[in-house]
C-alpha positions as CSV (number, residue, x, y, z in Angstrom):
1,M,-20.6,-37.2,34.6
2,I,-17.8,-36.7,32.2
3,L,-20.3,-36.5,29.6
4,L,-22.3,-33.8,31.3
5,L,-19.3,-31.8,32.3
6,S,-18.3,-31.6,28.6
7,I,-21.6,-30.7,27.6
8,I,-21.7,-27.9,30.4
9,G,-18.2,-26.7,29.1
10,L,-19.3,-26.5,25.2
11,A,-22.2,-24.8,26.2
12,A,-20.4,-22.3,28.1
13,F,-17.5,-22.0,25.6
14,L,-20.6,-21.4,22.9
15,F,-22.2,-19.0,25.1
16,H,-19.3,-17.1,25.3
17,Q,-18.2,-17.5,21.9
18,F,-21.7,-16.3,20.5
19,Y,-23.4,-13.7,22.8
20,W,-21.1,-12.6,25.7
21,R,-17.6,-11.4,24.2
22,R,-20.1,-9.9,21.4
23,R,-22.5,-8.0,23.6
24,G,-22.1,-4.4,23.7
25,F,-20.8,-4.0,20.4
26,P,-21.6,-2.7,17.2
27,P,-23.5,-5.9,15.1
28,G,-21.8,-8.2,12.4
29,P,-21.7,-11.9,11.5
30,V,-21.7,-14.9,13.9
31,P,-17.9,-15.7,14.3
32,L,-16.7,-19.4,13.8
33,P,-14.9,-21.0,16.7
34,F,-11.0,-20.4,16.4
35,V,-11.3,-19.0,12.9
36,G,-13.8,-16.2,13.3
37,N,-15.1,-14.7,10.1
38,M,-12.0,-15.1,8.3
39,L,-13.1,-17.7,5.8
40,E,-15.8,-15.4,4.2
41,V,-13.0,-13.0,3.7
42,I,-11.0,-15.6,1.9
43,W,-13.8,-17.1,-0.1
44,K,-14.7,-13.9,-1.4
45,Q,-11.4,-13.2,-3.6
46,P,-10.0,-10.4,-4.0
47,G,-10.8,-9.8,-0.3
48,Y,-13.0,-7.1,0.1
49,D,-16.9,-8.7,-0.9
50,A,-17.1,-10.1,2.5
51,Y,-17.0,-6.7,4.1
52,L,-19.5,-4.8,1.6
53,D,-21.9,-8.0,2.0
54,W,-21.6,-7.1,6.0
55,E,-22.3,-3.2,5.5
56,K,-25.2,-3.9,3.3
57,K,-26.9,-6.4,6.4
58,Y,-25.2,-4.5,9.5
59,G,-25.0,-0.9,8.8
60,P,-21.8,1.1,8.8
61,I,-20.6,-0.1,12.1
62,V,-19.3,-3.7,11.8
63,T,-18.0,-6.0,14.6
64,Y,-16.2,-9.3,13.0
65,Y,-13.4,-11.4,14.3
66,M,-10.0,-12.4,12.6
67,G,-9.4,-15.3,14.4
68,T,-10.0,-14.8,17.7
69,K,-9.3,-11.1,17.7
70,R,-12.4,-8.6,17.6
71,I,-12.4,-6.0,14.9
72,V,-14.8,-3.0,14.7
73,A,-14.7,-1.6,11.1
74,I,-16.0,1.6,10.1
75,T,-17.5,1.3,6.6
76,S,-18.9,5.0,5.7
77,Y,-16.9,7.9,4.7
78,E,-19.1,10.2,6.7
79,M,-18.5,8.1,9.7
80,M,-14.5,8.1,9.0
81,K,-14.5,11.5,8.8
82,K,-16.0,11.9,12.3
83,Y,-14.1,9.6,13.9
84,I,-10.6,8.7,12.0
85,V,-10.1,12.4,10.9
86,Q,-12.0,14.8,13.6
87,Q,-10.6,12.5,16.5
88,G,-7.2,11.0,15.0
89,D,-5.5,11.4,17.9
90,K,-7.5,8.3,19.6
91,F,-6.9,6.0,16.5
92,S,-3.3,6.7,15.7
93,D,-1.7,3.7,17.2
94,R,-1.2,0.2,15.1
95,E,-2.6,-3.1,16.2
96,H,0.6,-5.3,16.4
97,F,1.4,-9.0,15.4
98,Q,4.1,-8.9,17.7
99,G,5.7,-12.2,17.5
100,F,5.9,-11.4,13.9
101,N,7.2,-8.0,14.3
102,D,10.0,-9.3,17.2
103,M,11.4,-11.9,14.5
104,Y,11.3,-9.7,11.4
105,R,11.8,-6.1,12.5
106,G,13.3,-6.7,16.0
107,G,10.3,-4.7,17.3
108,N,7.6,-2.0,16.6
109,Y,10.0,0.0,14.3
110,G,9.7,1.6,11.3
111,I,7.0,4.2,9.9
112,I,4.2,1.4,9.4
113,E,4.7,-0.2,12.7
114,S,5.9,2.3,15.4
115,D,3.7,3.9,17.6
116,G,3.3,6.6,19.9
117,Q,6.3,9.7,19.8
118,L,8.7,7.8,18.0
119,W,6.0,7.2,15.1
120,R,4.9,11.0,15.2
121,D,9.1,11.9,15.2
122,Q,9.7,9.4,12.7
123,R,6.7,10.2,10.4
124,R,7.9,13.8,10.3
125,F,11.4,13.4,9.3
126,A,10.5,11.3,6.6
127,I,7.9,13.9,5.2
128,S,10.1,16.4,5.6
129,T,12.9,14.5,4.0
130,L,11.0,13.8,0.9
131,R,10.3,17.6,0.9
132,D,13.9,18.4,0.9
133,F,14.7,15.8,-1.7
134,G,12.0,17.7,-4.2
135,M,8.6,16.4,-3.1
136,G,6.3,19.2,-3.9
137,K,8.7,20.9,-5.8
138,N,10.4,21.1,-9.5
139,L,13.3,18.6,-8.4
140,M,11.2,15.6,-7.9
141,Q,9.5,15.9,-11.2
142,I,13.1,16.3,-13.1
143,R,14.2,13.0,-11.5
144,V,11.0,11.2,-12.5
145,L,11.1,12.7,-15.8
146,E,14.9,11.8,-16.5
147,E,13.7,8.3,-15.6
148,V,11.1,8.5,-18.2
149,D,14.1,9.1,-20.6
150,Y,15.4,5.8,-19.4
151,M,12.2,3.9,-19.7
152,F,12.1,5.1,-23.4
153,A,15.8,3.8,-23.9
154,R,14.9,0.5,-22.3
155,V,12.0,0.1,-24.6
156,E,13.9,0.6,-27.7
157,K,16.9,-1.6,-26.7
158,A,14.6,-4.3,-25.9
159,G,13.1,-4.1,-29.6
160,M,9.8,-2.5,-28.8
161,K,8.6,-5.4,-26.6
162,L,9.1,-6.1,-23.1
163,S,7.3,-7.3,-20.1
164,A,5.2,-4.5,-18.1
165,K,6.7,-5.8,-14.8
166,E,10.1,-5.5,-15.6
167,L,9.8,-1.8,-17.5
168,L,7.5,-0.6,-14.5
169,N,9.7,-2.2,-11.5
170,I,12.9,-0.8,-12.6
171,A,11.7,2.9,-13.5
172,V,9.7,3.1,-10.0
173,G,12.5,1.3,-8.2
174,N,15.4,4.0,-9.4
175,I,13.2,6.6,-8.2
176,V,12.5,4.7,-4.7
177,N,16.3,3.9,-4.7
178,G,17.4,7.3,-5.5
179,I,15.8,9.0,-2.6
180,I,16.8,6.4,-0.1
181,F,20.3,5.6,-1.3
182,G,21.1,7.9,-3.7
183,Y,21.7,6.0,-7.2
184,R,19.5,4.6,-9.7
185,F,20.1,0.7,-10.8
186,D,22.0,0.0,-14.1
187,E,23.4,-2.8,-15.8
188,T,25.9,-3.8,-13.3
189,T,23.2,-3.5,-10.3
190,L,20.3,-4.5,-11.8
191,P,21.0,-8.4,-10.6
192,Q,20.7,-7.1,-7.1
193,F,17.8,-5.3,-7.7
194,W,15.9,-8.4,-9.1
195,N,17.0,-10.3,-6.5
196,I,15.6,-8.3,-3.7
197,R,12.2,-8.1,-5.9
198,R,12.4,-12.1,-5.8
199,I,12.7,-12.3,-1.9
200,V,10.0,-10.0,-1.7
201,Q,7.8,-12.1,-4.2
202,K,8.9,-15.3,-2.3
203,Q,7.5,-13.9,1.2
204,Q,4.1,-12.9,-0.3
205,Q,4.1,-16.5,-1.2
206,E,4.1,-17.4,2.4
207,M,1.6,-15.0,3.3
208,P,-1.1,-17.8,4.0
209,S,1.0,-19.4,6.7
210,F,2.0,-16.3,8.0
211,I,-1.5,-15.2,8.3
212,A,-2.0,-18.6,10.0
213,I,0.6,-18.2,12.5
214,I,-0.8,-14.8,13.4
215,L,-4.2,-15.9,14.0
216,W,-3.3,-19.1,15.9
217,P,0.8,-18.7,17.2
218,P,0.8,-22.3,18.2
219,F,1.0,-23.2,14.2
220,R,4.6,-21.9,14.1
221,H,5.8,-25.3,16.0
222,F,3.9,-27.5,13.6
223,P,6.2,-28.7,10.9
224,Y,4.4,-27.0,7.9
225,F,4.6,-23.8,9.9
226,R,7.8,-23.9,11.3
227,D,9.4,-24.4,7.8
228,S,7.6,-21.1,6.8
229,W,8.9,-19.3,9.5
230,K,12.3,-20.3,8.7
231,R,11.8,-19.3,5.2
232,L,10.7,-15.9,6.1
233,Q,13.7,-15.6,8.7
234,G,16.2,-16.1,5.7
235,Y,14.1,-13.6,3.6
236,R,14.3,-10.9,6.3
237,D,18.3,-11.6,6.7
238,D,18.7,-11.2,2.6
239,L,16.4,-8.2,2.6
240,F,17.9,-6.5,5.7
241,G,21.5,-7.8,5.0
242,Y,21.0,-5.4,1.6
243,F,19.5,-2.3,3.5
244,N,22.6,-2.7,6.1
245,A,25.2,-2.9,3.5
246,Q,24.0,0.3,1.9
247,I,23.6,2.1,5.2
248,E,27.4,1.1,6.1
249,T,28.6,2.2,2.9
250,H,27.0,5.6,3.2
251,R,28.4,5.8,7.0
252,K,31.8,4.9,6.1
253,E,32.1,7.1,2.9
254,M,29.8,10.2,3.5
255,D,31.0,13.5,5.0
256,F,29.3,14.6,8.0
257,D,30.0,18.1,7.6
258,A,28.6,18.6,4.2
259,E,25.7,21.1,4.0
260,E,23.8,19.0,1.7
261,S,22.8,15.4,1.8
262,Q,22.9,12.9,-1.4
263,C,19.9,10.8,0.2
264,M,17.9,9.9,2.9
265,A,20.2,7.4,4.5
266,E,22.6,10.4,4.6
267,V,20.4,12.7,6.3
268,Y,19.2,10.0,8.9
269,L,23.0,9.2,9.8
270,K,23.3,13.0,10.3
271,E,20.5,13.5,12.5
272,Q,21.6,10.1,14.5
273,R,24.9,11.8,14.9
274,K,23.3,14.9,16.8
275,H,21.5,12.6,19.0
276,Q,24.0,10.2,19.5
277,N,24.4,11.0,23.6
278,E,20.6,10.3,24.0
279,P,18.9,7.0,25.1
280,D,18.4,5.2,21.8
281,Q,19.8,8.1,19.9
282,G,16.8,9.9,20.4
283,G,14.6,7.4,18.3
284,F,17.0,7.4,15.6
285,S,18.9,4.2,16.0
286,D,20.0,1.7,13.2
287,I,17.1,-0.7,13.8
288,Q,14.7,2.3,13.1
289,L,16.6,3.3,10.1
290,R,16.6,0.2,8.3
291,N,12.9,-0.5,8.9
292,I,12.0,3.1,7.7
293,V,14.1,1.9,4.5
294,F,12.0,-1.2,4.6
295,D,8.8,0.5,4.7
296,I,9.5,3.1,2.1
297,W,11.7,0.8,-0.4
298,L,9.0,-1.8,-0.1
299,A,5.5,0.3,0.2
300,G,6.7,2.9,-2.0
301,L,7.8,0.8,-4.9
302,D,5.2,-2.1,-4.5
303,T,2.0,0.0,-4.7
304,T,3.1,2.5,-7.3
305,V,4.0,-0.1,-9.7
306,T,0.9,-2.5,-9.2
307,T,-1.5,0.6,-9.7
308,L,0.5,1.2,-12.9
309,Q,0.4,-2.1,-14.2
310,W,-3.1,-2.7,-13.6
311,G,-4.0,0.8,-15.1
312,L,-2.8,-0.3,-18.1
313,N,-4.6,-4.0,-17.4
314,F,-8.1,-2.4,-17.3
315,C,-7.6,0.0,-20.4
316,F,-6.8,-3.5,-22.3
317,N,-9.5,-5.0,-20.8
318,H,-12.4,-2.3,-22.0
319,P,-11.3,-1.5,-25.6
320,E,-15.1,-0.5,-26.0
321,L,-14.2,2.6,-23.9
322,R,-11.6,3.6,-26.1
323,V,-9.0,4.7,-23.4
324,F,-5.8,5.0,-24.8
325,E,-7.5,6.7,-28.0
326,K,-9.2,9.4,-25.7
327,M,-6.0,9.9,-23.8
328,H,-3.8,10.2,-27.3
329,E,-6.4,13.4,-28.1
330,E,-6.1,14.8,-25.1
331,L,-2.5,14.9,-24.9
332,D,-1.9,15.7,-28.2
333,R,-4.2,18.8,-27.7
334,V,-2.3,20.0,-24.3
335,V,0.8,18.9,-24.8
336,G,1.6,18.5,-28.5
337,R,4.3,16.2,-29.7
338,N,7.3,17.8,-29.2
339,R,7.9,17.3,-25.2
340,K,7.0,15.1,-22.4
341,V,4.1,15.6,-20.1
342,E,4.6,17.8,-17.0
343,M,3.0,18.3,-13.8
344,N,2.3,21.8,-15.0
345,D,-0.5,19.9,-17.4
346,R,-2.1,18.0,-15.1
347,N,-5.1,20.9,-14.9
348,Q,-5.9,20.4,-18.3
349,L,-5.8,16.5,-18.8
350,H,-8.9,15.9,-17.4
351,Y,-9.4,12.7,-19.0
352,C,-6.3,11.5,-18.1
353,N,-6.8,12.2,-14.4
354,A,-10.1,10.4,-14.5
355,V,-8.7,7.3,-15.8
356,I,-6.0,7.7,-12.7
357,A,-8.5,8.3,-10.6
358,E,-10.7,5.2,-11.3
359,T,-7.9,2.7,-11.6
360,Q,-7.3,3.6,-8.0
361,R,-10.6,3.1,-6.9
362,F,-11.2,0.0,-9.1
363,L,-8.1,-1.5,-8.0
364,N,-8.9,-0.8,-4.7
365,L,-5.0,-2.1,-4.1
366,V,-5.2,-2.9,-0.1
367,P,-8.7,-4.6,0.0
368,Q,-7.8,-5.0,3.9
369,N,-7.1,-1.7,5.4
370,L,-4.3,-2.0,8.2
371,M,-5.4,-2.2,11.6
372,R,-5.4,0.9,14.2
373,I,-6.5,0.4,18.2
374,A,-8.4,2.7,20.0
375,G,-5.6,4.6,22.3
376,E,-8.8,5.1,24.9
377,D,-12.1,4.1,25.6
378,V,-14.4,6.1,22.9
379,N,-18.0,6.1,22.0
380,I,-18.5,5.1,18.4
381,E,-22.1,6.0,17.2
382,G,-23.2,4.8,21.1
383,Y,-21.1,2.1,21.3
384,L,-18.1,2.0,23.9
385,I,-15.3,0.7,22.3
386,P,-12.9,-0.5,24.9
387,K,-9.2,1.0,24.7
388,G,-7.2,-1.5,22.9
389,T,-9.9,-2.5,20.6
390,V,-8.7,-3.0,16.9
391,V,-10.3,-0.4,14.4
392,I,-10.8,0.0,10.6
393,P,-11.4,2.5,8.6
394,Q,-12.6,0.1,5.9
395,I,-11.9,2.3,2.6
396,S,-12.9,-0.7,0.4
397,C,-16.5,-0.2,1.3
398,V,-16.2,3.8,0.3
399,L,-14.5,2.6,-3.0
400,F,-17.4,0.3,-3.9
401,N,-20.3,2.4,-2.6
402,E,-23.1,2.3,-4.8
403,E,-24.5,5.7,-3.9
404,L,-21.1,7.5,-4.4
405,F,-19.7,5.5,-7.4
406,P,-23.0,4.1,-9.2
407,E,-22.4,0.5,-10.9
408,P,-19.3,0.3,-8.7
409,R,-17.8,-3.0,-10.3
410,K,-17.6,-1.4,-13.7
411,F,-14.5,0.6,-14.7
412,K,-16.1,4.0,-15.8
413,P,-13.4,6.7,-16.1
414,E,-16.2,9.2,-17.5
415,R,-17.5,9.0,-13.5
416,F,-14.8,11.3,-12.5
417,I,-15.8,13.9,-15.6
418,N,-18.2,16.6,-14.6
419,E,-20.5,17.7,-17.4
420,D,-18.8,20.2,-18.8
421,G,-15.6,18.3,-19.4
422,T,-13.4,18.9,-16.4
423,F,-12.2,16.6,-14.0
424,K,-14.3,15.6,-11.0
425,K,-12.8,15.9,-7.8
426,V,-14.4,13.4,-5.4
427,P,-13.5,13.7,-1.9
428,E,-14.6,10.1,-1.0
429,L,-11.6,8.4,-3.5
430,V,-9.4,7.6,-0.7
431,P,-7.1,4.9,-2.1
432,F,-4.0,6.4,0.4
433,S,-6.4,5.8,3.4
434,I,-7.6,8.4,5.8
435,G,-6.7,9.9,9.3
436,K,-3.7,10.5,10.9
437,R,-2.2,7.1,9.3
438,Q,-2.8,8.2,5.9
439,C,0.1,7.2,3.6
440,A,3.2,9.5,4.3
441,G,4.2,9.0,0.5
442,E,1.3,10.2,-1.4
443,G,2.5,13.2,-2.6
444,L,5.2,11.1,-4.4
445,A,2.7,8.2,-5.4
446,R,0.6,10.7,-7.1
447,L,3.3,12.2,-8.9
448,E,4.6,8.8,-10.3
449,L,1.6,7.7,-11.1
450,F,0.6,10.8,-13.4
451,L,3.9,11.4,-15.0
452,F,4.9,7.5,-16.0
453,F,1.2,6.9,-16.8
454,T,0.6,9.9,-19.1
455,N,4.1,9.8,-20.9
456,L,4.1,6.0,-21.5
457,V,0.6,6.4,-23.4
458,H,1.4,9.7,-24.6
459,K,4.9,8.5,-26.4
460,Y,3.7,5.0,-27.7
461,E,0.5,3.1,-29.0
462,L,0.5,0.0,-26.8
463,S,-0.7,-3.3,-27.6
464,V,-0.9,-6.8,-26.0
465,D,-0.8,-10.2,-27.9
466,E,-3.3,-11.5,-25.7
467,L,-5.3,-9.6,-22.8
468,P,-4.2,-10.0,-19.5
469,K,-6.0,-11.6,-16.7
470,M,-8.7,-9.6,-14.9
471,E,-8.7,-12.0,-11.7
472,R,-7.6,-10.4,-8.5
473,T,-6.1,-12.1,-5.6
474,F,-5.2,-10.5,-2.5
475,K,-1.9,-11.3,-0.3
476,T,-0.7,-8.2,1.4
477,I,-1.8,-6.0,-1.5
478,T,-4.0,-7.1,-4.8
479,E,-1.4,-9.3,-6.9
480,I,-0.1,-8.0,-10.3
481,P,-0.8,-10.0,-13.4
482,E,2.0,-10.8,-15.7
483,F,1.8,-9.7,-19.5
484,D,4.0,-8.0,-22.3
485,L,3.7,-4.6,-24.0
486,T,4.5,-3.9,-27.6
487,F,5.2,-0.4,-28.4
488,K,4.5,1.7,-31.6
489,E,6.0,5.1,-31.2
490,R,3.6,8.0,-32.2
491,F,6.4,10.5,-32.5
């Protein structure tokens, strides 16, 4: 009798697992019990091959499972425009890993993890503040070009040989920290900077355990995963401790009556005071501020540094393309050798733009795009997708689409060059995602990528003692290979 009941129970479970819960949804791979389809994603590093395979087999709308969580992925650019862009309000909320958010962030705060009116207000504030501090104006270019000079001085001081990771982290970190807290790191504060970077790196090493806990929350109570969870809590305390100390320093020392603010933190604290008598300070609370700082400081730093470093890596690993040589020829012709590259040069630097565009495409920085949810019941190509279903615009499938980008697994900057030699703008190049949740710092990132990359190549002949590794692995973003650069001045 017990055996019969066990067989019936197993049959009922399998019927629910493999048929009942999948009916009415777009086609997709059969999920395994408990793990769903995640093993396919993990086995095929750097994390996007599984989606490309599923798209070929099941079409542009695919249902798969992350553990027991059902996800609908849209893989076609045209369908992303139709649903994620044109019906963007229906897909503007995030899917939250609530247990982690509560532990790490104190709730659904910041720009990345907030929803609804709070998210709209805070995103608008962040974009407006970035504009006030020079985004889209010459002021931000001045800041970046000043940092380029510091970068050159650091190279010279190091004896013309330096870790790419060190050079680029400090340069981009100074821009980001300058916007948020109003100062750049010098010799006295650099240890502080590297301590934060070490914390972030250690956090990324916990990602396998973190993902397991997200998929199966009871794992948090097993010894190995419990220890990982505790370490994450420690990293949180260190990271947010730094942010809180900076915020409190500004709160004590700033002039709240001054017309101009020195940094984003001061702008926020002034706005907070305006709303001090409102519930939750009108959304401008301390917990929200430190989470915005967390989002901008980390997302604005890691993504840009990773892209720059991989861009150099791709150029070194494809000597037959003569990328640096072609960039030198174009830069010398357009800019000359008496000044730095500026944003005004951008429209004439067609090949340089093509190299950056192909770097972003080929790198595919975030193989698993961030999760959104359907804010209401929606119809996607005849399928009724219930409210609360996770929906992902899987941009990996766009960036590696064979029709849009022939031979997508090859690094080919020329794919972004027209027959007349001008830069070819391709709307399907969407490295900053798409729709309402598109990266709020895209403008700053594009400016940094262009000015840092072109000025570095313009000033120096770059070389490496041995080629950096090309193997890519994915935790939160595609990881960075470490390598040293040797610099030889061109002028």
